[in-house]
PDB file of N, H, CA, C and O in Angstrom:
ATOM      1  N   MET A   1      -5.011 -21.676  73.962  1.00  0.00           N
ATOM      2  CA  MET A   1      -4.822 -22.693  72.951  1.00  0.00           C
ATOM      3  C   MET A   1      -3.473 -23.360  73.202  1.00  0.00           C
ATOM      4  O   MET A   1      -2.470 -22.673  73.399  1.00  0.00           O
ATOM      5  N   LYS A   2      -3.439 -24.672  73.196  1.00  0.00           N
ATOM      6  H   LYS A   2      -4.253 -25.230  73.036  1.00  0.00           H
ATOM      7  CA  LYS A   2      -2.210 -25.437  73.399  1.00  0.00           C
ATOM      8  C   LYS A   2      -2.169 -26.560  72.374  1.00  0.00           C
ATOM      9  O   LYS A   2      -3.190 -27.178  72.072  1.00  0.00           O
ATOM     10  N   GLN A   3      -1.001 -26.812  71.854  1.00  0.00           N
ATOM     11  H   GLN A   3      -0.172 -26.310  72.099  1.00  0.00           H
ATOM     12  CA  GLN A   3      -0.838 -27.914  70.913  1.00  0.00           C
ATOM     13  C   GLN A   3      -0.415 -29.166  71.663  1.00  0.00           C
ATOM     14  O   GLN A   3       0.386 -29.102  72.596  1.00  0.00           O
ATOM     15  N   PHE A   4      -0.957 -30.302  71.251  1.00  0.00           N
ATOM     16  H   PHE A   4      -1.608 -30.354  70.493  1.00  0.00           H
ATOM     17  CA  PHE A   4      -0.608 -31.597  71.809  1.00  0.00           C
ATOM     18  C   PHE A   4      -0.120 -32.494  70.691  1.00  0.00           C
ATOM     19  O   PHE A   4      -0.563 -32.378  69.549  1.00  0.00           O
ATOM     20  N   ARG A   5       0.787 -33.382  71.024  1.00  0.00           N
ATOM     21  H   ARG A   5       1.147 -33.476  71.953  1.00  0.00           H
ATOM     22  CA  ARG A   5       1.163 -34.443  70.095  1.00  0.00           C
ATOM     23  C   ARG A   5       0.150 -35.556  70.302  1.00  0.00           C
ATOM     24  O   ARG A   5      -0.046 -36.018  71.427  1.00  0.00           O
ATOM     25  N   ILE A   6      -0.486 -35.986  69.237  1.00  0.00           N
ATOM     26  H   ILE A   6      -0.327 -35.611  68.324  1.00  0.00           H
ATOM     27  CA  ILE A   6      -1.534 -37.007  69.326  1.00  0.00           C
ATOM     28  C   ILE A   6      -1.164 -38.172  68.414  1.00  0.00           C
ATOM     29  O   ILE A   6      -0.837 -37.990  67.242  1.00  0.00           O
ATOM     30  N   ILE A   7      -1.224 -39.353  68.976  1.00  0.00           N
ATOM     31  H   ILE A   7      -1.489 -39.501  69.929  1.00  0.00           H
ATOM     32  CA  ILE A   7      -0.963 -40.570  68.212  1.00  0.00           C
ATOM     33  C   ILE A   7      -2.314 -41.136  67.779  1.00  0.00           C
ATOM     34  O   ILE A   7      -3.224 -41.275  68.597  1.00  0.00           O
ATOM     35  N   ILE A   8      -2.440 -41.457  66.513  1.00  0.00           N
ATOM     36  H   ILE A   8      -1.701 -41.345  65.849  1.00  0.00           H
ATOM     37  CA  ILE A   8      -3.671 -42.052  65.993  1.00  0.00           C
ATOM     38  C   ILE A   8      -3.309 -43.389  65.365  1.00  0.00           C
ATOM     39  O   ILE A   8      -2.456 -43.468  64.481  1.00  0.00           O
ATOM     40  N   GLU A   9      -3.970 -44.431  65.836  1.00  0.00           N
ATOM     41  H   GLU A   9      -4.663 -44.367  66.554  1.00  0.00           H
ATOM     42  CA  GLU A   9      -3.713 -45.781  65.330  1.00  0.00           C
ATOM     43  C   GLU A   9      -4.919 -46.259  64.527  1.00  0.00           C
ATOM     44  O   GLU A   9      -6.065 -46.052  64.924  1.00  0.00           O
ATOM     45  N   LYS A  10      -4.647 -46.895  63.403  1.00  0.00           N
ATOM     46  H   LYS A  10      -3.716 -47.064  63.080  1.00  0.00           H
ATOM     47  CA  LYS A  10      -5.710 -47.487  62.604  1.00  0.00           C
ATOM     48  C   LYS A  10      -5.798 -48.971  62.948  1.00  0.00           C
ATOM     49  O   LYS A  10      -4.804 -49.693  62.878  1.00  0.00           O
ATOM     50  N   HIS A  11      -6.984 -49.411  63.315  1.00  0.00           N
ATOM     51  H   HIS A  11      -7.791 -48.824  63.372  1.00  0.00           H
ATOM     52  CA  HIS A  11      -7.249 -50.805  63.647  1.00  0.00           C
ATOM     53  C   HIS A  11      -8.300 -51.346  62.677  1.00  0.00           C
ATOM     54  O   HIS A  11      -8.960 -50.562  61.997  1.00  0.00           O
ATOM     55  N   PRO A  12      -8.469 -52.654  62.599  1.00  0.00           N
ATOM     56  CA  PRO A  12      -9.470 -53.210  61.681  1.00  0.00           C
ATOM     57  C   PRO A  12     -10.888 -52.687  61.930  1.00  0.00           C
ATOM     58  O   PRO A  12     -11.690 -52.597  61.000  1.00  0.00           O
ATOM     59  N   ASP A  13     -11.192 -52.347  63.170  1.00  0.00           N
ATOM     60  H   ASP A  13     -10.540 -52.419  63.925  1.00  0.00           H
ATOM     61  CA  ASP A  13     -12.555 -51.903  63.487  1.00  0.00           C
ATOM     62  C   ASP A  13     -12.668 -50.403  63.739  1.00  0.00           C
ATOM     63  O   ASP A  13     -13.689 -49.950  64.258  1.00  0.00           O
ATOM     64  N   GLY A  14     -11.647 -49.619  63.386  1.00  0.00           N
ATOM     65  H   GLY A  14     -10.818 -49.987  62.965  1.00  0.00           H
ATOM     66  CA  GLY A  14     -11.732 -48.168  63.556  1.00  0.00           C
ATOM     67  C   GLY A  14     -10.397 -47.559  63.955  1.00  0.00           C
ATOM     68  O   GLY A  14      -9.343 -48.170  63.781  1.00  0.00           O
ATOM     69  N   TYR A  15     -10.458 -46.358  64.488  1.00  0.00           N
ATOM     70  H   TYR A  15     -11.314 -45.862  64.630  1.00  0.00           H
ATOM     71  CA  TYR A  15      -9.265 -45.602  64.851  1.00  0.00           C
ATOM     72  C   TYR A  15      -9.269 -45.304  66.346  1.00  0.00           C
ATOM     73  O   TYR A  15     -10.324 -45.114  66.951  1.00  0.00           O
ATOM     74  N   VAL A  16      -8.075 -45.268  66.932  1.00  0.00           N
ATOM     75  H   VAL A  16      -7.218 -45.423  66.441  1.00  0.00           H
ATOM     76  CA  VAL A  16      -7.896 -44.921  68.337  1.00  0.00           C
ATOM     77  C   VAL A  16      -6.870 -43.796  68.390  1.00  0.00           C
ATOM     78  O   VAL A  16      -5.855 -43.841  67.694  1.00  0.00           O
ATOM     79  N   ALA A  17      -7.135 -42.788  69.216  1.00  0.00           N
ATOM     80  H   ALA A  17      -7.959 -42.751  69.781  1.00  0.00           H
ATOM     81  CA  ALA A  17      -6.224 -41.650  69.328  1.00  0.00           C
ATOM     82  C   ALA A  17      -5.946 -41.354  70.789  1.00  0.00           C
ATOM     83  O   ALA A  17      -6.837 -41.437  71.635  1.00  0.00           O
ATOM     84  N   TYR A  18      -4.700 -41.007  71.077  1.00  0.00           N
ATOM     85  H   TYR A  18      -3.976 -40.939  70.390  1.00  0.00           H
ATOM     86  CA  TYR A  18      -4.364 -40.608  72.439  1.00  0.00           C
ATOM     87  C   TYR A  18      -3.230 -39.589  72.403  1.00  0.00           C
ATOM     88  O   TYR A  18      -2.332 -39.671  71.564  1.00  0.00           O
ATOM     89  N   PRO A  19      -3.283 -38.629  73.324  1.00  0.00           N
ATOM     90  CA  PRO A  19      -2.280 -37.569  73.344  1.00  0.00           C
ATOM     91  C   PRO A  19      -1.074 -37.934  74.186  1.00  0.00           C
ATOM     92  O   PRO A  19      -1.162 -38.751  75.103  1.00  0.00           O
ATOM     93  N   LEU A  20       0.040 -37.325  73.869  1.00  0.00           N
ATOM     94  H   LEU A  20       0.112 -36.661  73.124  1.00  0.00           H
ATOM     95  CA  LEU A  20       1.232 -37.386  74.703  1.00  0.00           C
ATOM     96  C   LEU A  20       1.239 -36.140  75.576  1.00  0.00           C
ATOM     97  O   LEU A  20       0.664 -35.117  75.205  1.00  0.00           O
ATOM     98  N   GLY A  21       1.885 -36.219  76.730  1.00  0.00           N
ATOM     99  H   GLY A  21       2.352 -37.050  77.032  1.00  0.00           H
ATOM    100  CA  GLY A  21       2.034 -35.033  77.562  1.00  0.00           C
ATOM    101  C   GLY A  21       0.916 -34.787  78.549  1.00  0.00           C
ATOM    102  O   GLY A  21       0.801 -33.688  79.091  1.00  0.00           O
ATOM    103  N   ILE A  22       0.083 -35.798  78.795  1.00  0.00           N
ATOM    104  H   ILE A  22       0.177 -36.691  78.355  1.00  0.00           H
ATOM    105  CA  ILE A  22      -0.978 -35.665  79.787  1.00  0.00           C
ATOM    106  C   ILE A  22      -0.831 -36.804  80.782  1.00  0.00           C
ATOM    107  O   ILE A  22      -0.705 -37.966  80.397  1.00  0.00           O
ATOM    108  N   LYS A  23      -0.847 -36.461  82.066  1.00  0.00           N
ATOM    109  H   LYS A  23      -0.949 -35.516  82.378  1.00  0.00           H
ATOM    110  CA  LYS A  23      -0.776 -37.477  83.112  1.00  0.00           C
ATOM    111  C   LYS A  23      -2.135 -38.162  83.186  1.00  0.00           C
ATOM    112  O   LYS A  23      -3.164 -37.492  83.280  1.00  0.00           O
ATOM    113  N   GLY A  24      -2.145 -39.472  83.146  1.00  0.00           N
ATOM    114  H   GLY A  24      -1.309 -40.015  83.070  1.00  0.00           H
ATOM    115  CA  GLY A  24      -3.396 -40.211  83.155  1.00  0.00           C
ATOM    116  C   GLY A  24      -3.699 -40.744  81.766  1.00  0.00           C
ATOM    117  O   GLY A  24      -2.851 -40.718  80.874  1.00  0.00           O
ATOM    118  N   VAL A  25      -4.908 -41.223  81.601  1.00  0.00           N
ATOM    119  H   VAL A  25      -5.597 -41.245  82.325  1.00  0.00           H
ATOM    120  CA  VAL A  25      -5.291 -41.842  80.342  1.00  0.00           C
ATOM    121  C   VAL A  25      -6.400 -41.035  79.677  1.00  0.00           C
ATOM    122  O   VAL A  25      -7.466 -40.827  80.258  1.00  0.00           O
ATOM    123  N   VAL A  26      -6.143 -40.592  78.480  1.00  0.00           N
ATOM    124  H   VAL A  26      -5.277 -40.761  78.008  1.00  0.00           H
ATOM    125  CA  VAL A  26      -7.124 -39.886  77.664  1.00  0.00           C
ATOM    126  C   VAL A  26      -7.126 -40.571  76.306  1.00  0.00           C
ATOM    127  O   VAL A  26      -6.085 -40.667  75.655  1.00  0.00           O
ATOM    128  N   VAL A  27      -8.291 -41.050  75.873  1.00  0.00           N
ATOM    129  H   VAL A  27      -9.137 -40.973  76.402  1.00  0.00           H
ATOM    130  CA  VAL A  27      -8.378 -41.791  74.617  1.00  0.00           C
ATOM    131  C   VAL A  27      -9.586 -41.305  73.828  1.00  0.00           C
ATOM    132  O   VAL A  27     -10.632 -40.992  74.396  1.00  0.00           O
ATOM    133  N   GLY A  28      -9.427 -41.248  72.530  1.00  0.00           N
ATOM    134  H   GLY A  28      -8.578 -41.503  72.068  1.00  0.00           H
ATOM    135  CA  GLY A  28     -10.541 -40.967  71.637  1.00  0.00           C
ATOM    136  C   GLY A  28     -10.637 -42.104  70.636  1.00  0.00           C
ATOM    137  O   GLY A  28      -9.657 -42.806  70.385  1.00  0.00           O
ATOM    138  N   GLU A  29     -11.825 -42.283  70.063  1.00  0.00           N
ATOM    139  H   GLU A  29     -12.620 -41.713  70.267  1.00  0.00           H
ATOM    140  CA  GLU A  29     -11.983 -43.333  69.061  1.00  0.00           C
ATOM    141  C   GLU A  29     -13.025 -42.908  68.047  1.00  0.00           C
ATOM    142  O   GLU A  29     -13.828 -42.009  68.296  1.00  0.00           O
ATOM    143  N   GLY A  30     -13.000 -43.567  66.902  1.00  0.00           N
ATOM    144  H   GLY A  30     -12.348 -44.297  66.700  1.00  0.00           H
ATOM    145  CA  GLY A  30     -13.960 -43.262  65.861  1.00  0.00           C
ATOM    146  C   GLY A  30     -13.823 -44.209  64.693  1.00  0.00           C
ATOM    147  O   GLY A  30     -12.875 -44.989  64.611  1.00  0.00           O
ATOM    148  N   ASN A  31     -14.775 -44.130  63.801  1.00  0.00           N
ATOM    149  H   ASN A  31     -15.545 -43.496  63.868  1.00  0.00           H
ATOM    150  CA  ASN A  31     -14.750 -44.965  62.601  1.00  0.00           C
ATOM    151  C   ASN A  31     -13.780 -44.428  61.553  1.00  0.00           C
ATOM    152  O   ASN A  31     -13.347 -45.158  60.662  1.00  0.00           O
ATOM    153  N   THR A  32     -13.443 -43.140  61.670  1.00  0.00           N
ATOM    154  H   THR A  32     -13.795 -42.546  62.394  1.00  0.00           H
ATOM    155  CA  THR A  32     -12.512 -42.515  60.730  1.00  0.00           C
ATOM    156  C   THR A  32     -11.415 -41.800  61.517  1.00  0.00           C
ATOM    157  O   THR A  32     -11.535 -41.586  62.723  1.00  0.00           O
ATOM    158  N   TYR A  33     -10.356 -41.442  60.818  1.00  0.00           N
ATOM    159  H   TYR A  33     -10.259 -41.616  59.839  1.00  0.00           H
ATOM    160  CA  TYR A  33      -9.254 -40.665  61.391  1.00  0.00           C
ATOM    161  C   TYR A  33      -9.792 -39.370  61.988  1.00  0.00           C
ATOM    162  O   TYR A  33      -9.454 -39.008  63.115  1.00  0.00           O
ATOM    163  N   GLU A  34     -10.629 -38.678  61.227  1.00  0.00           N
ATOM    164  H   GLU A  34     -10.904 -38.972  60.312  1.00  0.00           H
ATOM    165  CA  GLU A  34     -11.169 -37.390  61.662  1.00  0.00           C
ATOM    166  C   GLU A  34     -12.040 -37.533  62.908  1.00  0.00           C
ATOM    167  O   GLU A  34     -11.975 -36.696  63.809  1.00  0.00           O
ATOM    168  N   GLU A  35     -12.858 -38.590  62.968  1.00  0.00           N
ATOM    169  H   GLU A  35     -12.911 -39.270  62.236  1.00  0.00           H
ATOM    170  CA  GLU A  35     -13.708 -38.816  64.141  1.00  0.00           C
ATOM    171  C   GLU A  35     -12.863 -39.090  65.375  1.00  0.00           C
ATOM    172  O   GLU A  35     -13.159 -38.573  66.453  1.00  0.00           O
ATOM    173  N   ALA A  36     -11.824 -39.889  65.233  1.00  0.00           N
ATOM    174  H   ALA A  36     -11.584 -40.309  64.357  1.00  0.00           H
ATOM    175  CA  ALA A  36     -10.960 -40.190  66.371  1.00  0.00           C
ATOM    176  C   ALA A  36     -10.241 -38.932  66.850  1.00  0.00           C
ATOM    177  O   ALA A  36     -10.110 -38.717  68.055  1.00  0.00           O
ATOM    178  N   LEU A  37      -9.778 -38.109  65.930  1.00  0.00           N
ATOM    179  H   LEU A  37      -9.884 -38.284  64.951  1.00  0.00           H
ATOM    180  CA  LEU A  37      -9.105 -36.868  66.294  1.00  0.00           C
ATOM    181  C   LEU A  37     -10.064 -35.918  67.013  1.00  0.00           C
ATOM    182  O   LEU A  37      -9.712 -35.341  68.042  1.00  0.00           O
ATOM    183  N   ALA A  38     -11.259 -35.756  66.478  1.00  0.00           N
ATOM    184  H   ALA A  38     -11.545 -36.224  65.642  1.00  0.00           H
ATOM    185  CA  ALA A  38     -12.249 -34.890  67.126  1.00  0.00           C
ATOM    186  C   ALA A  38     -12.613 -35.419  68.514  1.00  0.00           C
ATOM    187  O   ALA A  38     -12.786 -34.638  69.450  1.00  0.00           O
ATOM    188  N   ASP A  39     -12.730 -36.738  68.648  1.00  0.00           N
ATOM    189  H   ASP A  39     -12.589 -37.372  67.888  1.00  0.00           H
ATOM    190  CA  ASP A  39     -13.098 -37.338  69.930  1.00  0.00           C
ATOM    191  C   ASP A  39     -12.005 -37.137  70.976  1.00  0.00           C
ATOM    192  O   ASP A  39     -12.306 -36.818  72.126  1.00  0.00           O
ATOM    193  N   VAL A  40     -10.747 -37.319  70.595  1.00  0.00           N
ATOM    194  H   VAL A  40     -10.503 -37.578  69.661  1.00  0.00           H
ATOM    195  CA  VAL A  40      -9.669 -37.156  71.570  1.00  0.00           C
ATOM    196  C   VAL A  40      -9.504 -35.682  71.946  1.00  0.00           C
ATOM    197  O   VAL A  40      -9.178 -35.383  73.095  1.00  0.00           O
ATOM    198  N   LYS A  41      -9.718 -34.762  71.015  1.00  0.00           N
ATOM    199  H   LYS A  41      -9.983 -35.005  70.082  1.00  0.00           H
ATOM    200  CA  LYS A  41      -9.648 -33.341  71.347  1.00  0.00           C
ATOM    201  C   LYS A  41     -10.733 -32.974  72.355  1.00  0.00           C
ATOM    202  O   LYS A  41     -10.483 -32.206  73.284  1.00  0.00           O
ATOM    203  N   SER A  42     -11.917 -33.511  72.177  1.00  0.00           N
ATOM    204  H   SER A  42     -12.119 -34.134  71.422  1.00  0.00           H
ATOM    205  CA  SER A  42     -13.004 -33.290  73.132  1.00  0.00           C
ATOM    206  C   SER A  42     -12.646 -33.892  74.489  1.00  0.00           C
ATOM    207  O   SER A  42     -12.902 -33.282  75.527  1.00  0.00           O
ATOM    208  N   ALA A  43     -12.056 -35.087  74.484  1.00  0.00           N
ATOM    209  H   ALA A  43     -11.849 -35.583  73.641  1.00  0.00           H
ATOM    210  CA  ALA A  43     -11.666 -35.754  75.730  1.00  0.00           C
ATOM    211  C   ALA A  43     -10.582 -34.960  76.459  1.00  0.00           C
ATOM    212  O   ALA A  43     -10.604 -34.872  77.687  1.00  0.00           O
ATOM    213  N   ILE A  44      -9.644 -34.388  75.725  1.00  0.00           N
ATOM    214  H   ILE A  44      -9.626 -34.459  74.728  1.00  0.00           H
ATOM    215  CA  ILE A  44      -8.588 -33.570  76.341  1.00  0.00           C
ATOM    216  C   ILE A  44      -9.206 -32.363  77.038  1.00  0.00           C
ATOM    217  O   ILE A  44      -8.877 -32.071  78.188  1.00  0.00           O
ATOM    218  N   ARG A  45     -10.105 -31.660  76.340  1.00  0.00           N
ATOM    219  H   ARG A  45     -10.372 -31.898  75.406  1.00  0.00           H
ATOM    220  CA  ARG A  45     -10.748 -30.484  76.942  1.00  0.00           C
ATOM    221  C   ARG A  45     -11.501 -30.861  78.215  1.00  0.00           C
ATOM    222  O   ARG A  45     -11.411 -30.161  79.223  1.00  0.00           O
ATOM    223  N   CYS A  46     -12.235 -31.954  78.168  1.00  0.00           N
ATOM    224  H   CYS A  46     -12.308 -32.523  77.349  1.00  0.00           H
ATOM    225  CA  CYS A  46     -13.009 -32.410  79.322  1.00  0.00           C
ATOM    226  C   CYS A  46     -12.085 -32.791  80.480  1.00  0.00           C
ATOM    227  O   CYS A  46     -12.339 -32.422  81.627  1.00  0.00           O
ATOM    228  N   TYR A  47     -11.037 -33.514  80.186  1.00  0.00           N
ATOM    229  H   TYR A  47     -10.831 -33.814  79.254  1.00  0.00           H
ATOM    230  CA  TYR A  47     -10.099 -33.980  81.200  1.00  0.00           C
ATOM    231  C   TYR A  47      -9.440 -32.799  81.911  1.00  0.00           C
ATOM    232  O   TYR A  47      -9.310 -32.802  83.136  1.00  0.00           O
ATOM    233  N   ILE A  48      -9.025 -31.789  81.142  1.00  0.00           N
ATOM    234  H   ILE A  48      -9.130 -31.786  80.148  1.00  0.00           H
ATOM    235  CA  ILE A  48      -8.400 -30.601  81.724  1.00  0.00           C
ATOM    236  C   ILE A  48      -9.422 -29.815  82.538  1.00  0.00           C
ATOM    237  O   ILE A  48      -9.090 -29.283  83.597  1.00  0.00           O
ATOM    238  N   GLU A  49     -10.660 -29.734  82.057  1.00  0.00           N
ATOM    239  H   GLU A  49     -10.930 -30.166  81.196  1.00  0.00           H
ATOM    240  CA  GLU A  49     -11.716 -29.032  82.792  1.00  0.00           C
ATOM    241  C   GLU A  49     -11.963 -29.690  84.155  1.00  0.00           C
ATOM    242  O   GLU A  49     -12.162 -28.999  85.154  1.00  0.00           O
ATOM    243  N   ILE A  50     -11.948 -31.007  84.190  1.00  0.00           N
ATOM    244  H   ILE A  50     -11.787 -31.568  83.378  1.00  0.00           H
ATOM    245  CA  ILE A  50     -12.221 -31.738  85.430  1.00  0.00           C
ATOM    246  C   ILE A  50     -11.017 -31.722  86.376  1.00  0.00           C
ATOM    247  O   ILE A  50     -11.172 -31.453  87.567  1.00  0.00           O
ATOM    248  N   PHE A  51      -9.823 -32.008  85.859  1.00  0.00           N
ATOM    249  H   PHE A  51      -9.697 -32.226  84.891  1.00  0.00           H
ATOM    250  CA  PHE A  51      -8.649 -32.205  86.714  1.00  0.00           C
ATOM    251  C   PHE A  51      -7.703 -31.006  86.763  1.00  0.00           C
ATOM    252  O   PHE A  51      -6.779 -30.990  87.576  1.00  0.00           O
ATOM    253  N   GLY A  52      -7.910 -30.024  85.927  1.00  0.00           N
ATOM    254  H   GLY A  52      -8.661 -30.037  85.267  1.00  0.00           H
ATOM    255  CA  GLY A  52      -7.062 -28.839  85.934  1.00  0.00           C
ATOM    256  C   GLY A  52      -5.823 -28.996  85.075  1.00  0.00           C
ATOM    257  O   GLY A  52      -5.487 -30.092  84.626  1.00  0.00           O
ATOM    258  N   GLN A  53      -5.159 -27.882  84.860  1.00  0.00           N
ATOM    259  H   GLN A  53      -5.432 -26.992  85.225  1.00  0.00           H
ATOM    260  CA  GLN A  53      -3.991 -27.881  83.974  1.00  0.00           C
ATOM    261  C   GLN A  53      -2.781 -28.567  84.586  1.00  0.00           C
ATOM    262  O   GLN A  53      -1.772 -28.761  83.907  1.00  0.00           O
ATOM    263  N   GLU A  54      -2.866 -28.939  85.866  1.00  0.00           N
ATOM    264  H   GLU A  54      -3.685 -28.781  86.417  1.00  0.00           H
ATOM    265  CA  GLU A  54      -1.761 -29.646  86.509  1.00  0.00           C
ATOM    266  C   GLU A  54      -1.514 -31.016  85.878  1.00  0.00           C
ATOM    267  O   GLU A  54      -0.432 -31.584  86.033  1.00  0.00           O
ATOM    268  N   ILE A  55      -2.503 -31.545  85.172  1.00  0.00           N
ATOM    269  H   ILE A  55      -3.381 -31.084  85.046  1.00  0.00           H
ATOM    270  CA  ILE A  55      -2.345 -32.872  84.566  1.00  0.00           C
ATOM    271  C   ILE A  55      -1.492 -32.826  83.301  1.00  0.00           C
ATOM    272  O   ILE A  55      -1.102 -33.868  82.773  1.00  0.00           O
ATOM    273  N   MET A  56      -1.204 -31.626  82.819  1.00  0.00           N
ATOM    274  H   MET A  56      -1.521 -30.780  83.248  1.00  0.00           H
ATOM    275  CA  MET A  56      -0.370 -31.507  81.623  1.00  0.00           C
ATOM    276  C   MET A  56       1.095 -31.561  82.031  1.00  0.00           C
ATOM    277  O   MET A  56       1.526 -30.825  82.918  1.00  0.00           O
ATOM    278  N   GLU A  57       1.850 -32.426  81.387  1.00  0.00           N
ATOM    279  H   GLU A  57       1.499 -33.024  80.667  1.00  0.00           H
ATOM    280  CA  GLU A  57       3.272 -32.537  81.661  1.00  0.00           C
ATOM    281  C   GLU A  57       4.005 -31.416  80.957  1.00  0.00           C
ATOM    282  O   GLU A  57       3.557 -30.927  79.920  1.00  0.00           O
ATOM    283  N   ASP A  58       5.118 -31.011  81.511  1.00  0.00           N
ATOM    284  H   ASP A  58       5.482 -31.408  82.353  1.00  0.00           H
ATOM    285  CA  ASP A  58       5.929 -29.963  80.900  1.00  0.00           C
ATOM    286  C   ASP A  58       6.682 -30.549  79.714  1.00  0.00           C
ATOM    287  O   ASP A  58       7.634 -31.311  79.887  1.00  0.00           O
ATOM    288  N   GLU A  59       6.256 -30.195  78.525  1.00  0.00           N
ATOM    289  H   GLU A  59       5.483 -29.577  78.385  1.00  0.00           H
ATOM    290  CA  GLU A  59       6.902 -30.708  77.310  1.00  0.00           C
ATOM    291  C   GLU A  59       7.813 -29.667  76.682  1.00  0.00           C
ATOM    292  O   GLU A  59       8.208 -29.800  75.523  1.00  0.00           O
ATOM    293  N   SER A  60       8.148 -28.630  77.443  1.00  0.00           N
ATOM    294  H   SER A  60       7.827 -28.522  78.384  1.00  0.00           H
ATOM    295  CA  SER A  60       8.947 -27.565  76.854  1.00  0.00           C
ATOM    296  C   SER A  60      10.312 -28.048  76.377  1.00  0.00           C
ATOM    297  O   SER A  60      10.905 -27.452  75.478  1.00  0.00           O
ATOM    298  N   SER A  61      10.813 -29.129  76.977  1.00  0.00           N
ATOM    299  H   SER A  61      10.332 -29.614  77.708  1.00  0.00           H
ATOM    300  CA  SER A  61      12.117 -29.628  76.556  1.00  0.00           C
ATOM    301  C   SER A  61      12.007 -30.671  75.442  1.00  0.00           C
ATOM    302  O   SER A  61      13.020 -31.029  74.841  1.00  0.00           O
ATOM    303  N   ALA A  62      10.803 -31.163  75.155  1.00  0.00           N
ATOM    304  H   ALA A  62       9.981 -30.872  75.644  1.00  0.00           H
ATOM    305  CA  ALA A  62      10.626 -32.165  74.106  1.00  0.00           C
ATOM    306  C   ALA A  62      10.526 -31.468  72.749  1.00  0.00           C
ATOM    307  O   ALA A  62       9.590 -30.713  72.489  1.00  0.00           O
ATOM    308  N   VAL A  63      11.494 -31.735  71.908  1.00  0.00           N
ATOM    309  H   VAL A  63      12.254 -32.349  72.120  1.00  0.00           H
ATOM    310  CA  VAL A  63      11.530 -31.115  70.586  1.00  0.00           C
ATOM    311  C   VAL A  63      10.878 -32.012  69.547  1.00  0.00           C
ATOM    312  O   VAL A  63      10.195 -31.532  68.643  1.00  0.00           O
ATOM    313  N   GLU A  64      11.092 -33.324  69.678  1.00  0.00           N
ATOM    314  H   GLU A  64      11.647 -33.714  70.413  1.00  0.00           H
ATOM    315  CA  GLU A  64      10.557 -34.281  68.727  1.00  0.00           C
ATOM    316  C   GLU A  64       9.981 -35.475  69.467  1.00  0.00           C
ATOM    317  O   GLU A  64      10.323 -35.737  70.620  1.00  0.00           O
ATOM    318  N   THR A  65       9.115 -36.181  68.793  1.00  0.00           N
ATOM    319  H   THR A  65       8.837 -35.968  67.856  1.00  0.00           H
ATOM    320  CA  THR A  65       8.562 -37.421  69.306  1.00  0.00           C
ATOM    321  C   THR A  65       8.919 -38.521  68.311  1.00  0.00           C
ATOM    322  O   THR A  65       8.761 -38.338  67.104  1.00  0.00           O
ATOM    323  N   PHE A  66       9.396 -39.655  68.803  1.00  0.00           N
ATOM    324  H   PHE A  66       9.525 -39.804  69.784  1.00  0.00           H
ATOM    325  CA  PHE A  66       9.787 -40.760  67.943  1.00  0.00           C
ATOM    326  C   PHE A  66       8.887 -41.956  68.222  1.00  0.00           C
ATOM    327  O   PHE A  66       8.554 -42.235  69.374  1.00  0.00           O
ATOM    328  N   LEU A  67       8.506 -42.642  67.192  1.00  0.00           N
ATOM    329  H   LEU A  67       8.777 -42.416  66.257  1.00  0.00           H
ATOM    330  CA  LEU A  67       7.738 -43.869  67.311  1.00  0.00           C
ATOM    331  C   LEU A  67       8.628 -45.008  66.838  1.00  0.00           C
ATOM    332  O   LEU A  67       9.070 -45.022  65.689  1.00  0.00           O
ATOM    333  N   VAL A  68       8.890 -45.957  67.720  1.00  0.00           N
ATOM    334  H   VAL A  68       8.531 -45.946  68.654  1.00  0.00           H
ATOM    335  CA  VAL A  68       9.797 -47.060  67.377  1.00  0.00           C
ATOM    336  C   VAL A  68       9.173 -48.402  67.746  1.00  0.00           C
ATOM    337  O   VAL A  68       8.298 -48.485  68.608  1.00  0.00           O
ATOM    338  N   LYS A  69       9.635 -49.429  67.085  1.00  0.00           N
ATOM    339  H   LYS A  69      10.345 -49.362  66.385  1.00  0.00           H
ATOM    340  CA  LYS A  69       9.282 -50.801  67.458  1.00  0.00           C
ATOM    341  C   LYS A  69      10.491 -51.366  68.181  1.00  0.00           C
ATOM    342  O   LYS A  69      11.624 -51.201  67.729  1.00  0.00           O
ATOM    343  N   ALA A  70      10.255 -52.033  69.300  1.00  0.00           N
ATOM    344  H   ALA A  70       9.335 -52.167  69.668  1.00  0.00           H
ATOM    345  CA  ALA A  70      11.351 -52.609  70.061  1.00  0.00           C
ATOM    346  C   ALA A  70      10.931 -53.977  70.578  1.00  0.00           C
ATOM    347  O   ALA A  70       9.811 -54.151  71.059  1.00  0.00           O
ATOM    348  N   GLU A  71      11.830 -54.940  70.478  1.00  0.00           N
ATOM    349  H   GLU A  71      12.739 -54.799  70.087  1.00  0.00           H
ATOM    350  CA  GLU A  71      11.554 -56.276  71.013  1.00  0.00           C
ATOM    351  C   GLU A  71      11.784 -56.265  72.509  1.00  0.00           C
ATOM    352  O   GLU A  71      12.742 -55.672  73.005  1.00  0.00           O
ATOM    353  N   VAL A  72      10.890 -56.932  73.217  1.00  0.00           N
ATOM    354  H   VAL A  72      10.112 -57.415  72.814  1.00  0.00           H
ATOM    355  CA  VAL A  72      11.007 -57.058  74.663  1.00  0.00           C
ATOM    356  C   VAL A  72      10.837 -58.531  74.995  1.00  0.00           C
ATOM    357  O   VAL A  72       9.830 -59.136  74.628  1.00  0.00           O
ATOM    358  N   ALA A  73      11.798 -59.107  75.676  1.00  0.00           N
ATOM    359  H   ALA A  73      12.617 -58.616  75.974  1.00  0.00           H
ATOM    360  CA  ALA A  73      11.712 -60.503  76.064  1.00  0.00           C
ATOM    361  C   ALA A  73      10.689 -60.643  77.186  1.00  0.00           C
ATOM    362  O   ALA A  73      10.778 -59.969  78.212  1.00  0.00           O
ATOM    363  N   ILE A  74       9.700 -61.542  76.972  1.00  0.00           N
ATOM    364  H   ILE A  74       9.627 -62.090  76.138  1.00  0.00           H
ATOM    365  CA  ILE A  74       8.686 -61.753  78.012  1.00  0.00           C
ATOM    366  C   ILE A  74       8.549 -63.230  78.313  1.00  0.00           C
ATOM    367  O   ILE A  74       7.745 -63.615  79.161  1.00  0.00           O
TER     368      ILE A  74
END
């Protein structure tokens, strides 16, 4: 059993969830928060089963995760 930090975003047409600490792209989605969370957890298990535990980044030094808004000149 391993804990992941998972970001869940609410959009007008549903929810999108993705974990931190995994190399590559893993995304879950659903009509509700719970569906998106369940979907991303299933996707994480599948991704690790296919690619192995090497895809997990070492988060042992990460104590907190911050979500910020930042302006970027484009």
